N, C-alpha and C positions, 0 to 999 in steps of 0.2 A: 633514332632521330626522324624525324618529320624532313620529307624530301618534298619541294615543290615544283610544280611542272612548270617546265618552260613557257611563258608569258604566249609565245606564239603555237604551241601546241595546247594548251588552255583555249585559245580563240579556235582553233581549228576543230576542236572538239565538240565546242559552245555551236558552231556552225554546223556540224552535223547532225545534233541532236535537233535541227529547225528545219533542213531540209526534209521533205514529205516522202515519206514510206509508199515507193511506187507498186502498184499492185497490177500485172496483167488482168485482164477481161475478153474472153474471146466469146462471142455472141454472135447470134444469126440477125445482123441487119439487114440480110437481104435473105434470097432465097425460099424453098419450100418453109422454114419455121421460123421467116421475120416476122410473123405475129407474135408468136411467142416469145423471141427473141427482144421484142420491144419491151414485153413485161418485164423479164428476166434484169434488162439495162433499168427499167424503173424501179425495181427492186434494191438493185445495188445501189442506185444515186441516192435512193432516199438513206437508206442507211449508210452511206457514207456522209450526207450532208449531215445526219444529225449527230455521227461518230465525230466529226470535225468540228462540229458547234461546242461541243462536251469538251473539247480539249485534244481530239486527237487520240491516237494509240500510245499510251507513252511519252506523252508530250510531242509525237508528231503530227501531224498531218495526214491523212490518206489522199491518195494521187490515183484513179485508177486510172491506167492504159488502155483504152478499148482499142479492137481491132475486129472486124467483121470477116468472117468464114464464109459467107454467103450460101451458109448449110451445105459446104464443100470440104471434103476430107483434106483433100491436096493444098487447099487456099487454106485450111486450118491449121496445117503442121508450116505451109510457108510462114504464117504471120506470128506462128510458138516459138518458130526459131529465129525471129526476129526481136520478139520480145526477150528470148535467152540471151541471144547473143549480142545486141546492141544496146538494150535497156539493162541486162543484168537483174533481172525479176528473180525473186526467189518464190514469188506465190503466184497463181494462174487461175483465177474462176473462169470457168466453162469446163466444156462447152455446152450448148443448149442441148443439140441431139447426141444419142449414142455413137451412132457413126462416125462423128467427127470425133467425139471426145478420145473411142477406140485408137482412133488415129493419133492421138495427142499423148496418148497414156505413155507410149515407150519413150519418147523425145523428153519428156518429163523423167520419166524412171532413169535414163541414163543421165541426165543433167541433174537428179537430184532435186528437180523443183515441186513443189507441192501443187497438187492440181485438184479443183474441188468443184466440182460439177453440181450446179443446182435442178439439174432436170433429167439427167441420162441413166437411164434404169437399165439398159440392156446385162443381163445377167452376166456377161462375158468381162465385164470389167469389176469383176470379184476379186477376179483374179489376175487384174490389170498391173498391180506392182503395189509395192508399198508406200509409194507417193501418192495414190490414187485415191481419192476420197468423194463421196457425194450424200447430200442431203434429201435425195429424193429414193425412198424404199425400191429395191431390186425388183425386176421384172418378174424373177420367181416367186413372189410374193403378190403381185398384182394379178399374175397369170394365174397362180394356183387358186386365189380367191373369187374368181372370174368362174373357174372350172367348178368348183364347190358352188356356187350360187346356182350354175347350171344343172348339178345334180341335184340340188335341194329343191329346184323347180322341175324338177321331173323331165329334162329334155334329154330324150334318148336317142334324140338324131341330131347332133351338130355339126355345121360346118364350120370351117376357118378361110378366111378370108384378108392375108396380110401382106402388110408392103413387103417388098423384096429386099430388103436390108438388114443388119445387125438388128436393130430394134423390133422388126417384123417377126424374124426367126427366133429373137428371145422369148417375144411374149408366146407366140404361137408353141415353141416348143415346152415350155412352164405349161398351159393351159392344157395342149394334147397329154403332155405327161400323166398331170393330176386326174385328168376327166379319165383317162383310158386306167388307172389305177384304181379309180372309184367303180370301173364296170361299166361307163358311158361308150357312146358309140359316135366317133368322128368320123363322117359319112364322106365327107369331102375336105381337103385341103389345097386352097388356090392361093398364088400369087400374082401380083403385078410390080411393074415398075412406078417408080413414087412419080406422079405426077402423071400419069399413063391415064386420060380417061376411056381411050376406046379396050385398054386391058380391063378396066375395073367393069364394062359394059360386056364384054366376052363373057367375065366372070361370073357376074349377075345372070347372063343367060344360060351358062351352064349350072347355075345355082336353080335355076327353076326346074330344069330338070330334075336333079337330085332330092326337091322338097324338105330341106330341113326342118325341123322345128325351131332351131337354135340358129344365131349365127354370131361368130367374134368374130369382129374385125378391128387387130392391130393394125393403126393405119396412121399417121396424123390427120389433122383437121380439116384439109381442103380437101383428102381422098375419100376421107371418112363422110364428108357431106355429098361429095358426087355418087359413093356407093348407096344412100340414105334416098338421095332423089330416084336413082335407078331402080329401086327396089319398089320406090312407093308407086312406080309406072308399072310393074307385073301383079298379078294376080296373088304374089307370094308375102307372106305375113309371119315371118319368123319372128322369134324374140331377138333383138338383135343387142348384143353386148359390146361396148364400147372398151376404150385405153382412157389412162387417165388425161391425154391430149384433147378427149371430146370436151372443151370447154365452150366457152360463150360462140366462141367464133365461128365453130363447126354446126352450131345449134341455129345459129342465126343464118347461116350459108343453106344450110338444109330447109328451115323452116318448118313450117307442119310434117314435113317427112320423117324429122327427127324424135318424134312423138312416141313415147313409152322405150326410146332407146335407155338401156340403163350400162351406168360405167363408174369405175371407181376414181377415187379423189384422193388426196392426201387429207388429214384430219383438220386441213385449213377449212375454218367456215368464216367466212367475213362478218357474220350476224352471231356469233359465239358470244356469250356472256364470262367475256376473259377480258381483265386490263390490260393484259399486252396487246390482245387482237384487237380490240378497241380502238386504243390508241394508236398501232399501226395502219388500221383501216381509216379512219380520222384524218392523219398524215397525211396516207395516199392520196384519197379523195381532193384535199384541200391543196395539192401539189398538182395534183394531174387531171382532177376534175372526174374521175371514174373509181368504182369500186375495185379495188385490188382483187385480181386472179390467183390460183394457185400458184402459176411460174415466179410473179411477184414478190408471194410469199416465202416461197423456198429461196428466191434471191436475194432478198431480205437477211433471211435466216443464215444463208451462206456467208454472209459478210457479216453480219453480227457472233456467229461460231470463231469466224476468222479472229474477229478481234477479241475473243475470249481467249484462245488459241495463243495469238498472239502475248497478250497481258500474264497469263499463265506461265509461257515460255520464258518470258521478259527479253525475245530476243526478236531479231527477223529473220534468224537463220533457219534455212528450210529444215535441216533435221531437228532443233527444237520445237519446231511448229508440229511436225508430221507425230512428235511425242507427247506435244501436247492434246492435238488433237484425240489421239486414243485416251487421254487420261480424263477427258471432258466425259462427266457422267449426270446423265438427265438435265441436259441444258433445256432449260425452258423457251422455247421459241414460238412464235405464231403460229406453225405450224404443227405444234405439240414439242414434247419434249424429245432432246435430239440424245443418242448415245451412238458413237461408233463402234461397230467389231473388228475383231484383229485385220478384216481384209478392208478396213475404211469405208464398210458400208453403214448406212445411219439404219437405225433397229424401228421400224415404223409402220403398223399395218393401214392400208387405204379402207377409206369409208364409201358406201356404195350410194349413188344418185340415176334418179331417174328423171326423164324429161317428161313434163306435162303441160301442155300449153306454151310449147317453146321457152319455159323456165324449166330451171332443174332444181328437185328436191330431196333431201335426204331419203331413200328409200325406205329407211325404218319408220321414218316418220310417216310416210305414203301409205304404208301397210295399217300403222297404227289408226289413220284416218278411214279405214274400212276399203283402201285401196287394193286391187289386185291386178297384175298382166294379163292380159287375152291370147294364153298360150295356146297354141292352134292344138287340133284335135290329133290323135294319133291316125 
């Protein structure tokens, strides 16, 4: 016998289907990572607008509940708790920096809320919990790849100048461990507080006395630009290796001092001959009047991979989404194919770029064109 639901219950269910699916989004609208945070927000917003235009997810429109963490872990935790306790979200996208994301992870784990960061790369996040994911590769991969590059280039005296937080420590540790295992020599490892120009100047003065042939700088864009400008004012000319945050802002700020900087980025290339990338780049440029950067691309993929997981799960339940994310296999994103390992880490290897004439080009193309780095003599 078929039972008919009461009319009131049917209307309530229909009303529920029409309610938007609300997702938390914690980004750095202000503070040291504000420029990256703006690009992340743009990537999220573009993806959401496209998803909603196509009918939403499971018939429900998406609504992002933005909160600014000011690139501050304490503020990040406060706004996360507001999203969980007042808004009752099951999923949060963010944060932008590793330092903030690391502080968000315990609360998400304790409350069984899925957390997906588009840009937090600290190696410590690998052990942050079952509900923590990221669509950017771990620092272990990035730091190790830069150490391999230094070794292949024959840089036998290398120094490290890193920002004094989880992000800097994670990258510096991965780099030093890999280079040391390969027989390389790390002649100095210095740190500085984020945004402290005087501390960076003091560190550069120390490096002049050490005279390394290579210098690895795990730091955010503003501090990297400061270090590059200060180095350019000395007679020291090491091969400088940067990190994936060395995007257009750092290069613009440092100007000619950024020449020959080598740094890794994800496999995203706005000029790549890929239907997905072309469509994304065109839509982004039409909406914002500029070319998307790596942060916007990873944010876009983060929103899209969440869409895929919810569709696969058939639910906005956090446990169902978590399991669905782990089942995603080679999702074709604009940053490349995405697969998550059991720890929630995306499996992708970065590509190297070099700055030439205040523009960055793939390092392999630079070499194929006959280019060579001016490695200092021993």
